[in-house]
LUMGUSE-859103 format. One record per residue (C-alpha): residue in three letters; z, x, y. Coordinates in steps of 0.1 Angstrom, whole numbers, padded with zeros to 4 digits, always signed. Each point is the difference from the previous one (the first is absolute). Example, Ala and Ser with C-alpha at 12.3 -4.5 7.8 and 13.67 -1.06 7.14 Angstrom:
<rs>
ALA+0078+0123-0045/SER-0007+0014+0034/
</rs>
This chain:
<rs>
MET-0016-0432-0352/ARG+0028+0002+0026/HIS-0017-0029+0018/LEU-0001-0019-0033/GLN+0037+0006-0005/SER+0006-0016+0034/LEU-0018-0031-0011/ARG+0018-0002-0032/PHE+0035+0002+0021/VAL-0012-0031+0021/GLU-0009-0017-0033/ALA+0037+0007-0013/VAL+0015-0011+0032/ALA-0021-0033-0001/ARG+0011-0008-0035/SER+0036+0007+0007/GLY+0003-0017+0033/SER+0023+0029+0013/ILE-0003+0035+0006/ARG+0032+0010-0016/GLY-0009-0018-0033/ALA-0035+0017+0001/ALA+0014+0034+0006/GLU+0023-0005-0030/SER-0030-0008-0023/LEU-0018+0030+0015/ALA+0028+0023-0004/ILE-0001+0012+0037/THR+0025-0008+0029/PRO-0004-0029+0022/SER-0004+0020+0030/ALA-0028+0020-0013/LEU-0019-0032-0012/ASN+0006-0016+0034/ARG-0015+0031+0017/ARG-0031-0002-0022/ILE-0004-0037+0009/LEU+0005+0006+0037/ALA-0024+0028-0001/LEU-0028-0023-0016/GLU+0008-0027+0026/GLU-0004+0024+0027/GLU-0034+0012-0015/LEU-0011-0036-0003/GLY+0013-0011+0034/VAL+0016-0030-0013/PRO+0032-0009-0019/ILE-0005-0003-0038/PHE+0034-0019-0006/GLU+0021-0023+0021/ARG+0036+0012-0001/LEU+0022-0029-0011/PRO+0039+0000+0000/ARG-0002+0004-0038/GLY-0029+0018-0009/VAL-0037+0001+0012/ARG-0031-0021-0006/LEU-0037+0009+0006/SER-0016-0008+0033/ALA-0034-0015+0005/ALA-0014+0035+0001/GLY+0020+0010-0029/GLU-0014-0028-0022/LEU-0035+0013+0007/LEU+0013+0035-0009/ILE+0016-0009-0033/GLN-0032-0015-0012/THR-0019+0032+0009/ILE+0027+0021-0017/ARG-0002-0020-0033/ALA-0037+0001+0000/HIS+0002+0038+0008/VAL+0025+0008-0028/SER-0020-0021-0024/ASP-0032+0020+0009/PHE+0019+0032-0004/GLU+0011-0010-0035/ARG-0036-0008-0008/LEU-0012+0034+0013/ARG+0029+0018-0022/SER-0012-0019-0031/GLN-0037+0008+0008/ILE+0008+0038+0004/ALA+0020+0000-0034/ASP-0030-0016-0015/LEU-0021+0032+0011/SER+0022+0021-0021/GLY-0003-0024-0030/VAL+0038-0010+0003/ARG+0005-0036+0003/ARG+0030-0004+0023/GLY+0013-0026+0025/HIS+0022-0030+0000/VAL-0008-0037-0005/ALA+0023-0028+0015/ILE-0003-0034-0015/ALA+0014-0033+0010/CYS+0002-0025-0026/SER+0012-0034-0014/GLN+0026+0000-0027/ALA-0024-0009-0028/LEU-0016+0034+0004/LEU+0033+0020-0007/PRO+0008-0004-0037/HIS-0031+0009-0016/PHE-0033+0003+0020/LEU+0009+0026+0027/PRO+0021+0023-0023/GLU-0029+0000-0024/GLN-0027+0008+0026/ILE+0021+0027+0018/ALA+0009+0018-0033/ALA-0037+0001-0011/TYR-0010+0014+0035/ARG+0027+0024+0001/ALA-0009+0012-0035/GLU-0034+0012+0015/HIS+0015+0009+0035/PRO+0036+0010-0004/GLY-0001+0014+0037/VAL-0001-0035+0014/THR+0031-0018+0009/PHE+0007-0037+0005/GLY+0021-0023+0019/VAL+0001-0037-0012/TYR+0018-0025+0022/LEU+0008-0036-0007/ARG-0013-0023+0026/ASP-0004-0038+0000/ARG-0034-0014+0008/ALA+0006-0001+0039/ALA+0014+0035+0002/ALA-0026+0017-0020/GLU-0029-0003+0024/GLN+0025+0012+0028/ALA+0007+0031-0020/LEU-0037+0007+0000/ILE-0002-0005+0039/GLU+0029+0023+0006/HIS-0014+0027-0024/ASP+0031-0003-0022/ALA-0023-0006-0028/ASP-0035+0011-0009/LEU-0006-0028-0025/ALA+0014-0036-0006/LEU+0000-0022-0031/VAL+0010-0035+0009/PHE+0000-0033-0017/GLU-0010-0028+0024/PRO+0002+0018+0033/VAL+0010-0019+0032/ARG-0024+0017+0024/MET-0031+0022-0007/ALA-0013+0007+0035/ASP+0006+0038-0004/PHE-0005+0001-0037/GLU-0033+0015-0017/VAL+0000-0013-0035/LEU-0009+0026-0025/SER+0004-0024-0031/ALA+0011-0035-0004/VAL+0008-0016-0034/ARG+0013-0034-0011/GLN+0034-0005-0014/GLN+0009-0031-0020/MET+0036-0011+0003/HIS+0021+0003-0032/ALA+0034-0013-0010/VAL+0026+0025-0014/LEU+0021-0013-0026/ALA+0024+0012-0027/PRO-0017+0003-0034/GLY+0021-0029-0014/HIS-0007-0024+0030/PRO-0015-0033-0011/LEU-0031+0006+0021/ALA-0006+0035-0014/ALA-0020-0012-0030/ARG-0027-0017+0021/GLU-0031+0020+0011/THR-0004-0015+0035/LEU+0026-0019+0020/ARG-0001-0028+0026/LEU+0021+0005+0030/ARG+0017-0035-0005/ASP+0013+0012-0033/CYS+0014+0031+0014/LEU+0020-0018+0027/GLN+0017-0021-0026/TYR+0021+0032-0007/PRO+0022+0021+0025/VAL-0023+0024+0020/ALA+0006+0031+0017/LEU-0022+0008+0029/PRO-0007+0028+0024/ALA+0006-0002+0037/LEU-0022-0019+0022/ARG-0018+0032+0014/TYR-0016+0008-0031/GLY-0035-0010-0012/VAL+0013-0013-0035/ARG+0022-0025+0019/HIS-0027-0008+0025/LEU-0024-0012-0027/LEU+0028-0021-0018/GLU+0009-0016+0034/ALA-0036-0008+0006/ALA-0004-0016-0034/VAL+0031-0022+0004/ARG-0013-0012+0034/ARG-0032-0012-0018/SER+0021-0021-0026/SER+0031-0021-0004/LEU+0019+0029-0015/GLN+0029+0019+0017/LEU+0012+0036-0001/ASP+0038+0000-0004/PRO+0008+0037-0011/VAL+0035+0006-0018/ILE-0005+0036+0009/GLU-0018+0017+0029/SER-0006+0037+0004/ASP-0021+0026+0018/SER+0000+0021-0032/PHE-0025-0010-0027/GLU+0016+0023-0025/PHE+0032-0022+0005/LEU-0019-0032-0004/ARG-0016+0014-0034/ASN+0034+0009-0012/SER+0013-0035+0009/ALA-0027-0016-0020/GLN+0008+0023-0031/SER+0037-0009+0004/GLU-0001-0038-0001/SER-0026-0030-0002/ILE-0012+0007+0036/VAL-0038+0001+0008/SER-0009+0027+0025/PHE-0036+0009+0014/GLN-0021+0032+0004/ILE-0035+0010+0001/PRO-0016+0021-0029/ILE-0002+0033+0016/GLY+0040+0002+0002/LEU+0004-0011-0036/ALA-0001+0020-0034/LEU-0022-0027-0016/GLN-0010+0021-0030/ASP+0036+0015-0005/PRO+0018-0019-0030/ASP+0031+0019+0009/ALA+0000-0014+0036/GLY+0027-0026-0007/TYR-0018-0027+0016/VAL-0032-0020-0005/ALA-0023-0010+0027/ARG-0023-0029+0001/PRO-0028-0010+0024/ILE+0005-0030+0022/ASP-0028-0024+0001/VAL-0025+0006+0029/ARG+0000-0037+0007/ASP+0036+0001+0011/VAL+0004+0034+0016/ALA-0030+0018+0017/VAL-0011+0034-0012/GLY+0013+0025+0027/SER-0017+0033+0012/LEU+0013+0036-0002/TYR-0015+0020+0029/PHE-0003+0038+0000/GLY-0009+0016+0032/GLN+0006+0023+0030/LEU+0002-0002+0037/ARG-0034-0010+0015/SER-0023+0028+0012/ARG+0024+0028-0010/SER-0011+0030-0018/LEU+0024+0008-0028/PRO+0011+0035-0011/VAL-0019+0012-0030/ALA+0029-0006-0026/ALA+0007-0034+0012/ALA-0039-0008+0000/ARG-0005+0014-0035/PHE+0031-0022-0012/ALA-0013-0030+0017/ASP-0033+0004-0019/ARG+0018+0003-0033/VAL+0022-0033+0007/ALA-0028-0020+0011/ALA-0020+0009-0032/VAL+0030-0008-0024/LEU+0007-0033+0018/GLN-0036-0010-0004/ALA-0002+0010-0036/ARG+0033-0018-0010/PHE-0001-0031+0023/GLY-0033-0003+0016/
</rs>
């Protein structure tokens, strides 16, 4: 356990970029932390960190070590979950990196249902755009990721993938709200509020206008989908979202959502997965099974 603590000290310094900053987060003195790092470097026979005028950074050997540390900590957490299973008590921690669409409804529902059966399990849910979610898996900051239209998938093991048709989000009194399905050109006759370029919803819309003579000229741009929905409710603005992020069956939601014709905007994909070849801790693996099944039942 003492050796594991030393490895966690290295992880803390790597994240902080300084021994002083890491010492504060660990509630120990910088000198004590530095001694532990120096002792480990002496044991390995190579420097783990390059000492800089304003902090430290991992050496080439340190980069190799940090990957081993992250894998080791992950394996240890999995072992703890398995030991807890032996006693019949489900414990553990599940870290999830996800797109914004999963935050309002889907993940709170799934976590609440899982914790009702296993109250000893804790969760960390972290908003990551489609480029950062996979990196969170690689760095073992997340066990699982739910991402709409990811940028890369080289290290992503897909547990479930479901299709999501683009929807326009409108105020109930908007002139387009009475229609069952909308054409993109009709939506763009009104002011539009769009997410930032790094989000999958914007990516699909940009791809759609490139195939046509239409133009996207947002009057509002934001990295918050909640803000975009509220903007659509406040005036005759059209915003966009995917079904998993919308309360489609809630008459009191304060907005209406109408699907965009697939001839205009391609149907996107929501991917649920983990780091390729990683063995998940028991709690994360069981939660992953649940989420994959629910996704297929609702959208498969």
